[in-house]
Structure formats: structure tokens, C-alpha cells
C-alpha positions in Angstrom: -19.2 23.8 8.2 -15.7 23.3 9.7 -14.3 25.5 12.4 -10.7 26.6 12.9 -10.5 24.5 16.1 -11.6 21.4 14.2 -9.2 22.2 11.3 -6.2 22.5 13.6 -7.1 19.2 15.4 -7.4 17.4 12.1 -4.1 18.8 11.0 -2.4 17.9 14.2 -3.7 14.3 14.0 -2.5 13.9 10.4 0.9 15.3 11.3 1.3 12.4 13.8 0.2 9.7 11.4 2.7 6.9 10.8 2.6 5.7 7.1 5.0 2.9 7.8 3.2 1.2 10.7 0.1 -1.0 10.0 -1.7 -4.1 10.9 -2.7 -7.0 8.6 -5.7 -8.9 9.9 -6.0 -12.4 8.6 -9.7 -13.3 8.6 -10.5 -11.5 11.9 -14.3 -12.1 12.0 -15.9 -10.6 15.1 -17.2 -7.1 14.4 -16.3 -5.8 17.8 -12.7 -7.1 17.5 -12.3 -5.4 14.1 -13.7 -2.2 15.6 -11.4 -2.4 18.6 -8.4 -3.0 16.4 -9.2 0.1 14.3 -9.7 2.2 17.5 -6.2 1.2 18.6 -4.8 1.9 15.1 -6.2 5.4 15.3 -4.8 5.9 18.8 -1.2 5.1 17.8 -1.3 6.9 14.5 -1.7 4.1 12.0 -2.6 5.6 8.6 -4.4 2.6 7.2 -5.0 -1.0 8.0 -5.1 -4.2 5.9 -7.4 -7.2 6.0 -7.5 -10.5 4.3 -11.3 -10.8 3.7 -12.4 -13.7 1.6 -16.1 -13.1 2.0 -18.1 -10.8 -0.2 -19.3 -7.5 0.9 -17.9 -5.0 3.4 -16.1 -5.8 6.6 -18.5 -6.1 9.5 -17.2 -3.5 12.0 -19.2 -2.8 15.2 -20.1 0.9 15.3 -20.3 1.3 19.1 -17.0 -0.5 19.7 -15.2 1.7 17.1 -15.8 4.8 19.1 -16.3 6.8 15.9 -12.8 5.9 14.6 -13.9 3.8 11.6 -13.8 6.8 9.2 -10.3 7.8 10.3 -8.5 4.5 9.5 -9.4 3.0 6.2 -9.0 -0.7 5.7 -7.6 -2.1 2.5 -9.2 -5.5 1.7 -7.2 -8.3 0.1 -8.7 -11.5 -1.3 -5.7 -13.6 -0.2 -2.8 -13.5 2.2 -0.1 -13.9 -0.6 -1.4 -10.8 -2.3 -1.5 -8.8 0.9 2.0 -9.8 2.0 3.4 -9.2 -1.5 2.0 -5.7 -1.6 3.2 -4.8 1.9 6.7 -6.2 1.3 6.9 -4.3 -2.0 6.2 -1.2 -0.1 9.1 -1.9 2.3 7.2 -3.4 5.2 8.6 -6.1 7.5 5.9 -8.6 8.5 5.7 -9.6 12.1 3.2 -12.4 12.9 1.8 -12.6 16.4 2.1 -16.3 17.2 3.2 -18.2 20.4 5.8 -20.5 18.8 9.1 -21.6 20.3 11.1 -19.4 17.9 8.9 -16.3 18.5 10.6 -13.4 20.3 9.2 -11.2 23.1 7.2 -8.5 21.4 9.0 -5.9 23.5 12.4 -6.9 22.0 11.5 -6.0 18.4 12.4 -2.7 16.7 9.2 -1.0 15.6 10.9 2.1 14.3 11.4 0.5 11.0 8.4 -0.1 8.5 6.4 -2.7 10.3 3.1 -4.6 9.6 1.8 -6.6 12.5 0.0 -9.8 11.2 -2.9 -10.9 13.5 -4.8 -14.1 13.1 -8.4 -15.3 13.3 -10.0 -15.3 16.7 -10.2 -19.1 17.2 -7.3 -20.5 15.2 -4.8 -17.6 15.2 -2.5 -17.1 12.2 -2.4 -19.8 9.6 0.6 -22.0 8.8 0.9 -20.0 5.5 1.1 -16.7 7.5 3.9 -18.2 9.7 5.8 -19.2 6.7 5.7 -15.8 4.9 6.3 -13.7 8.0 9.7 -12.2 8.5 9.6 -12.9 12.2 7.2 -14.1 14.9 6.5 -12.2 18.1 4.8 -13.4 21.3 3.3 -11.8 24.3 4.5 -13.7 27.4 1.7 -15.5 29.3 2.0 -16.6 32.9 -1.4 -18.2 33.3 -3.2 -21.2 31.9 -4.1 -19.4 28.7 -1.8 -19.4 25.7 -3.0 -16.3 24.0 -5.0 -13.1 24.4 -8.0 -11.8 22.5 -6.8 -10.6 19.1 -7.8 -6.9 19.8 -6.0 -7.0 23.2 -2.9 -8.5 21.7 -2.9 -5.9 18.9 -3.2 -3.1 21.5 -0.2 -4.3 23.5 2.0 -4.6 20.4 0.9 -1.3 18.8 1.4 0.7 22.0 4.9 -0.8 22.3 5.4 0.4 18.8 4.1 3.8 19.7 6.4 4.0 22.8 9.5 3.2 20.7 8.5 5.6 17.9 7.8 8.4 20.3 11.3 7.9 21.9 12.8 8.0 18.4 11.0 11.3 17.6 8.9 9.8 14.8 5.8 11.7 16.1 7.6 15.0 16.3 7.4 15.9 12.6 4.9 15.3 9.7 5.7 12.0 8.0 3.0 11.8 5.3 3.7 12.6 1.7 2.6 16.3 1.3 0.1 15.5 -1.4 -1.5 12.7 0.7 -1.6 15.0 3.7 -3.3 17.9 1.8 -5.8 15.5 0.3 -6.7 13.9 3.7 -6.7 17.3 5.4 -9.5 18.5 3.0 -11.4 15.2 3.1 -11.4 15.1 6.9 -12.2 18.8 7.3 -14.8 19.0 4.6 -16.2 15.5 3.9 -19.4 16.7 2.2 -17.5 19.1 -0.1 -14.9 16.4 -0.8 -17.6 14.0 -2.0 -19.0 16.8 -4.2 -15.6 17.5 -5.7 -15.1 13.8 -6.5 -18.6 13.6 -8.0 -17.8 16.6 -10.2 -14.3 15.2 -11.0 -12.6 18.4 -9.9 -9.6 18.9 -7.7 -9.9 20.0 -4.1 -9.5 23.8 -3.4 -6.6 24.9 -1.3 -7.1 25.7 2.4 -5.8 28.6 4.3 -4.0 28.6 7.7 -7.3 28.6 9.6 -8.9 26.0 7.4 -10.7 28.5 5.2 -11.4 27.5 1.6 -9.3 29.5 -1.0 -10.8 29.6 -4.4 -14.2 28.6 -5.8 -16.2 25.4 -5.2 -18.0 23.3 -7.7 -21.7 23.8 -8.1 
């Protein structure tokens, strides 16, 4: 059973979600990296993540490393990079690939207040040549040591928290940005997950919620 305190926390989190900020993971394989990425996504308000996952079955996400955030940031799976990029661009996203090339720009010099998808590559090989070709721009994290790149989850955290900094300065966390229907749906699902599953099983709509999270109307039996 939900409490008013939990309801208000869920609602506050949803009111800070950024529907036009996301990540696209290109064959990121290590479960703890996937988990750490999703943990960062949740921290900066990403609504959902995307992953190119050519293998069968679910993404292998480490439960301990996720810190319980797996259920708050759903991951859309794509069979290939072209399909993922096409879908994101059709939705108005600009694709920024993290890659240390000569033409890449410092990740701090990019405007993240516009719809942005950060494309991150596989742990050992980085983004593919195909990803570099389809990206709208390349960004790089300056390195002063012998290494040329960071762990993918660390790189994602730096870039996403820079995006958060810019968006906070622009006031993008100060007002709800989700479509009202999406917000109401997620508010019920996050507050009453068991009842939400029951409603879906019975193929009935979710009941409305009151100001303290109380259910208004009858529930399916």
C-alpha cells in the first residue's frame, strides 16, 4: 500500500524527468556498466534509455550496481543501430557520439538543452564506424594521462551531469515536462505497481488518484 509520502516523492521525481534527454548504448555488454549507466540516467532525470542489443533475451543488468534504479528507467531495445538512430531522429533527437576523434569537440562545449541522445560504444572497441557516420556530432572528454578513454559508465556520467548542469541553469527541471497522459500513467504505475499490473491484466484503465495519492473510484476484481 502506498503512503502520501511515497506518492509525493514519486510525483516530484516524475516532474523532473527529461523526455528529451537519453542515451543510446551500442552493444554495451558488461552488466555492471549497464546498471551504472541506468543509475546515472535516473539521477539526471532521463525518462528512458535505448540500447542496440543484437543478442536474444533481456539485457543483463547487474542488480547490486543498479542501486534499485532498474525499474525507474526502462530500456528500449533495438536490433540494429540504423533503426535506433532513425527512431530517435524522427522524434527530434540530435545524436552525439562519445568518441576521441580529431574533429570531436569538448563535451562541455555542447548545448544539451536541446533534445539530445548520447551514443556510447562497446567497452573494448568504443562506438563503431557506422555510429560515427550517423552521429550529428562527436564529443570527447579531454584526457591528460596515457589512457585515451574512460570506462563507458564513467564517461556517460560526466556527459550526463554536464547535461544536467546546463538544463538546471536553463530552468528545465523547474516545471513538469512530461506529456500529462504519460505522467499520470507513470504516476499510477510507480505508486501502485501491483494494482497497475492487475489493471493491465483485466484490460481496464487506471483509476484516478487524489492529491494525497488516494485511489478515486473502484478497482478491478
